[in-house]
C-alpha positions as CSV (number, residue, x, y, z in Angstrom):
1,M,-15.8,-14.8,2.0
2,R,-12.1,-15.2,1.4
3,R,-12.8,-16.4,-2.1
4,S,-15.0,-13.5,-3.0
5,V,-12.5,-11.0,-1.6
6,F,-9.7,-12.6,-3.7
7,S,-12.0,-12.6,-6.8
8,L,-12.7,-8.9,-6.3
9,L,-9.0,-8.1,-5.9
10,A,-8.2,-10.1,-9.1
11,V,-10.8,-8.2,-11.1
12,V,-9.4,-4.9,-9.8
13,L,-5.8,-5.9,-10.7
14,I,-6.8,-7.1,-14.2
15,T,-8.8,-4.0,-14.8
16,T,-5.9,-1.9,-13.7
17,A,-3.5,-3.7,-16.0
18,A,-5.8,-3.3,-18.9
19,F,-6.8,0.3,-18.5
20,G,-4.2,1.7,-16.2
21,Q,-1.6,2.8,-18.7
22,N,-0.1,6.2,-18.0
23,S,-2.3,6.6,-14.9
24,G,0.4,6.2,-12.2
25,I,-0.8,2.9,-10.8
26,G,1.8,0.5,-9.4
27,V,1.2,-3.1,-8.4
28,G,3.6,-5.4,-6.7
29,L,4.7,-7.7,-3.9
30,S,6.0,-6.9,-0.5
31,T,6.8,-8.6,2.8
32,D,3.2,-7.8,3.9
33,G,1.6,-9.3,0.7
34,L,0.2,-7.5,-2.3
35,S,0.9,-3.8,-2.7
36,A,-0.6,-1.2,-4.9
37,K,0.1,2.6,-5.2
38,Y,-1.9,5.2,-7.1
39,W,-0.5,8.6,-7.7
40,M,-3.1,11.3,-7.2
41,G,-0.9,14.2,-8.2
42,G,2.7,15.5,-8.2
43,S,3.6,14.4,-4.7
44,N,0.5,12.7,-3.2
45,A,-0.5,9.0,-3.4
46,V,-2.7,6.3,-2.0
47,A,-1.2,3.0,-1.1
48,V,-3.0,-0.2,-0.3
49,T,-1.5,-3.4,1.1
50,W,-3.3,-6.7,1.5
51,N,-1.7,-9.5,3.4
52,L,-3.5,-12.2,1.5
53,G,-5.5,-13.2,4.5
54,T,-6.8,-11.3,7.4
55,A,-5.9,-7.6,7.0
56,I,-5.9,-4.8,4.5
57,A,-4.2,-1.4,5.0
58,A,-4.8,1.9,3.1
59,D,-2.5,4.9,3.5
60,Y,-2.5,8.5,2.2
61,L,1.1,9.4,1.4
62,F,3.1,12.6,0.9
63,D,6.2,12.2,-1.3
64,K,9.3,14.4,-0.8
65,A,11.5,13.6,-3.8
66,D,14.2,16.1,-3.0
67,M,14.9,15.3,0.7
68,L,17.4,12.5,0.0
69,K,20.0,12.3,-2.8
70,L,21.7,8.9,-2.7
71,T,22.3,8.4,-6.4
72,D,21.3,10.0,-9.7
73,N,18.0,8.1,-9.6
74,T,15.1,9.4,-7.6
75,T,15.2,8.3,-4.0
76,P,12.1,9.9,-2.3
77,I,11.3,9.9,1.4
78,Y,7.5,9.6,2.0
79,Y,5.3,9.7,5.0
80,G,1.6,9.5,5.7
81,A,-1.2,8.0,7.7
82,G,-3.8,5.3,7.2
83,I,-6.0,2.6,8.5
84,I,-5.9,-1.2,8.9
85,L,-9.0,-3.3,8.8
86,G,-8.6,-6.9,9.8
87,T,-9.5,-9.9,11.9
88,H,-7.7,-12.0,14.5
89,K,-8.4,-15.2,16.4
90,G,-9.1,-14.9,20.0
91,V,-10.7,-16.6,23.0
92,N,-13.8,-15.2,24.8
93,D,-14.7,-15.3,28.5
94,D,-16.2,-18.8,28.0
95,L,-12.9,-20.0,26.6
96,E,-14.4,-20.4,23.1
97,K,-12.4,-19.6,20.0
98,T,-13.6,-16.5,18.2
99,T,-12.7,-14.3,15.3
100,E,-12.7,-10.7,16.1
101,F,-12.7,-7.5,14.0
102,D,-9.8,-5.1,14.3
103,I,-9.4,-1.4,13.3
104,R,-6.0,0.3,13.6
105,V,-4.7,3.7,12.7
106,R,-1.2,3.8,11.5
107,G,1.6,6.1,10.5
108,V,4.0,5.4,7.6
109,I,7.5,6.6,6.9
110,G,9.5,5.1,4.1
111,V,12.1,5.4,1.4
112,G,11.6,4.5,-2.2
113,Y,14.1,3.9,-5.0
114,Y,13.0,4.3,-8.7
115,L,15.0,2.3,-11.2
116,S,16.1,4.4,-14.1
117,G,14.7,3.3,-17.4
118,Y,12.2,0.9,-15.8
119,P,8.8,1.7,-14.3
120,V,9.7,0.0,-11.0
121,D,10.2,1.2,-7.5
122,I,11.7,-0.6,-4.5
123,F,10.6,0.6,-1.1
124,I,11.2,0.1,2.6
125,E,8.9,1.5,5.2
126,S,8.1,1.6,8.9
127,T,4.5,1.4,10.0
128,P,3.7,2.0,13.7
129,S,0.0,1.5,14.5
130,F,-2.5,1.9,17.3
131,K,-5.4,-0.5,17.7
132,L,-8.8,1.2,18.2
133,L,-11.1,-1.8,18.0
134,G,-10.4,-5.4,18.9
135,G,-8.3,-4.5,22.0
136,G,-5.9,-1.7,22.5
137,G,-2.3,-1.2,22.1
138,L,0.6,-0.1,20.0
139,G,2.0,-2.2,17.1
140,F,5.2,-1.8,15.1
141,G,5.6,-3.1,11.6
142,G,7.6,-2.7,8.5
143,N,7.5,-3.5,4.9
144,L,9.9,-4.1,2.0
145,G,8.7,-4.5,-1.5
146,L,8.8,-3.9,-5.2
147,R,6.1,-2.4,-7.5
148,Y,5.7,-2.2,-11.3
149,F,4.0,1.0,-12.6
150,F,1.7,1.0,-15.6
């Protein structure tokens, strides 16, 4: 299963690199794993993060480029909501080890920094979540990363 998911992701990334020129697709690394962002229009985007193991997150983002002016380069604030699908190891009532499916909804608020003259952004974000399936509860996370845009 893990090998087939990795193979599928590799095909998507290679296809994106080959045919994604001028389409607003960014691919990179973050503290959570692989990160991708696809611009759907002037200020809307979809971001996906895969932790190279047990979880994948997808978020719909709204970008506010004019809210923060730190330098001459674009420093947008963005926010949005998404979902996390994953698994975790657990123990059932018979004290047997199990793997359980998780579904979480999450919010995202972050700041990006676009390097002038390079198709690269650096971002930091906060990602609070609420587990719907696989137990309940709040979770708090964050992410720091870098993406190259084709």
